[in-house]
Structures are given as C-alpha cells and as structure tokens.
C-alpha positions as CSV (number, residue, x, y, z in Angstrom):
1,L,-45.6,62.1,-19.4
2,R,-48.7,63.8,-19.1
3,P,-50.2,62.7,-22.5
4,V,-49.6,58.8,-21.6
5,G,-50.8,59.5,-17.9
6,D,-54.1,61.3,-19.0
7,E,-55.0,57.9,-20.5
8,F,-54.4,55.9,-17.4
9,P,-56.7,58.2,-15.1
10,G,-54.4,58.0,-11.7
11,V,-51.2,57.3,-12.7
12,R,-49.3,59.9,-10.4
13,V,-47.0,62.1,-13.1
14,E,-43.8,64.2,-12.1
15,G,-40.8,66.2,-13.6
16,E,-39.5,68.6,-15.4
17,G,-40.8,70.1,-18.3
18,G,-38.9,71.5,-21.4
19,V,-36.4,68.9,-21.7
20,L,-35.5,68.1,-25.2
21,V,-34.2,65.1,-27.0
22,L,-33.5,64.2,-30.7
23,G,-36.4,61.5,-31.7
24,D,-39.9,60.8,-32.8
25,P,-42.3,61.9,-30.3
26,V,-45.0,59.3,-31.5
27,R,-42.5,56.1,-30.7
28,L,-41.2,57.7,-27.6
29,N,-44.5,57.9,-26.4
30,Q,-45.4,54.3,-27.6
31,A,-42.5,53.3,-25.5
32,V,-43.8,55.1,-22.6
33,R,-47.4,53.8,-23.2
34,N,-46.3,50.3,-22.6
35,L,-44.3,50.8,-20.0
36,T,-47.8,52.9,-18.2
37,A,-49.7,49.6,-19.6
38,N,-47.8,47.2,-17.8
39,A,-46.9,49.0,-14.6
40,V,-50.5,49.5,-14.1
41,R,-51.2,45.9,-14.9
42,A,-48.5,44.8,-12.3
43,A,-49.8,47.1,-9.4
44,G,-53.8,46.6,-9.9
45,R,-54.6,50.1,-10.5
46,P,-53.2,53.1,-11.8
47,E,-53.0,54.9,-8.3
48,G,-49.8,53.1,-7.9
49,V,-47.9,54.2,-10.9
50,L,-46.0,56.8,-10.7
51,L,-44.3,58.3,-14.3
52,R,-40.9,60.6,-13.4
53,L,-39.4,62.7,-15.7
54,V,-35.6,63.6,-14.8
55,Q,-32.9,65.6,-16.7
56,L,-29.4,65.0,-15.3
57,Q,-25.7,65.0,-16.8
58,G,-26.9,65.5,-20.8
59,E,-29.7,62.6,-20.5
60,A,-32.9,62.9,-19.6
61,T,-34.6,59.9,-17.5
62,I,-37.8,58.8,-17.4
63,T,-38.7,56.3,-14.5
64,V,-42.3,54.3,-14.7
65,E,-42.6,52.8,-11.5
66,D,-45.4,50.9,-9.6
67,D,-46.1,49.2,-6.5
68,G,-47.4,45.6,-7.4
69,G,-45.8,42.3,-6.7
70,G,-42.6,42.7,-8.2
71,I,-40.8,40.6,-10.9
72,P,-39.4,37.1,-10.0
73,E,-35.5,37.5,-9.8
74,E,-35.3,34.3,-12.6
75,M,-37.5,36.0,-15.0
76,L,-35.8,39.7,-15.2
77,P,-33.0,38.5,-18.1
78,H,-35.8,37.5,-20.2
79,I,-38.7,40.1,-19.7
80,F,-37.2,42.1,-23.0
81,E,-37.2,38.9,-25.2
82,K,-39.9,39.5,-28.2
83,F,-42.7,36.8,-27.1
84,Y,-41.4,36.0,-23.4
85,K,-45.3,36.7,-21.4
86,G,-44.8,36.9,-17.8
87,A,-47.8,35.8,-15.1
88,G,-49.6,39.3,-16.1
89,G,-50.4,38.4,-20.1
90,G,-50.0,40.5,-22.9
91,S,-48.4,39.5,-25.8
92,G,-44.9,39.6,-24.7
93,L,-44.2,42.4,-27.1
94,G,-44.6,45.6,-24.9
95,L,-41.4,45.9,-23.0
96,A,-38.9,44.5,-26.7
97,I,-40.3,46.8,-28.2
98,A,-39.7,49.2,-25.5
99,R,-36.3,48.8,-25.6
100,Q,-36.0,48.9,-29.1
101,I,-37.5,52.2,-29.4
102,A,-35.0,53.5,-26.6
103,E,-32.1,51.3,-27.6
104,H,-33.0,53.5,-31.7
105,H,-32.7,57.1,-29.6
106,H,-29.2,56.1,-28.7
107,G,-31.1,55.4,-25.1
108,L,-30.8,52.4,-22.6
109,L,-33.8,50.6,-20.4
110,N,-33.3,48.6,-17.8
111,V,-35.8,47.5,-14.5
112,R,-34.7,46.2,-11.5
113,S,-37.5,44.9,-9.4
114,Q,-38.1,43.8,-5.4
115,P,-42.2,42.7,-3.9
116,G,-43.4,46.0,-3.7
117,E,-41.5,48.4,-6.7
118,T,-40.8,47.6,-10.0
119,V,-39.2,50.8,-11.8
120,F,-38.3,50.6,-15.3
121,E,-35.8,53.5,-16.4
122,M,-35.3,55.2,-19.5
123,R,-32.2,57.2,-20.1
124,L,-32.1,59.1,-23.4
125,P,-29.3,61.4,-24.6
126,L,-30.2,65.3,-24.5
127,I,-30.2,67.3,-27.9
128,E,-27.3,68.9,-26.6
129,A,-25.4,65.8,-25.9
130,V,-26.2,64.5,-29.1
131,D,-25.0,67.6,-30.7
132,E,-21.8,67.8,-29.0
133,E,-20.7,64.0,-30.5
C-alpha cells in the first residue's frame, strides 16, 4: 500500500507489514491504485483517503476509505460494470478492472457507502490459506 499511497501525497496508510498473498504484484498494485485514484477524486483531496491493511482468519483485507459524498444507492449495483460512469467521471473501467484483479487472485472486492464515507474492501487469501487448499 505504501508505494500507491506515495503516488498520492496526503493519502494516509495504516496496517500490518509482512502479509503474503500469492499473486501478481503489478496487477494488485493496479487494483489498489484504481481504488485510490477514485477515492481521491470522490473526497476531493488526498487527505480524505485512508488505505488500510489487516490480516484476519487466513485473509489479507485491504480497505480504501474516503470521506466524500458517498455513492448514491441506485448506483451501487452497477459501479463494477465495465464502462459504467458515475458522477466523478473517468473511463468506467477502473472499478471493473479492480474487481477482476481481485477475483483472479481468488479474492473479493466489495463496497459500502453512505454520505461522508465510502469503503472499498478487497479480501485476498493469504499464501498459507492457498497452500492448505
């Protein structure tokens, strides 16, 4: 998370180090970068964005939180669709790509939103959990 956070000065980064997931670091960074860029745009400033990493029960959980206006409820079911554009602009591909990357790494990408807080949560299996399967 730190390299992505460094691309957006002012974004806060919290979390544990040393979490191992099996995957492509370039693609995982792309997913986090897409989520972070959207969060900065939604918050209107990097200081309104927090990236967090925690490890719990065989998973690494990456959250990208912003304190922007929130995503309207009627838009939530569509935001991961290719070419779906919200009010913030963009190509309509960033969230679709981020979700695809998470799923290709046997993970999930979800969102919850209300006015003043939007949280994207990417859950990825730890390498130990993949080895057990």
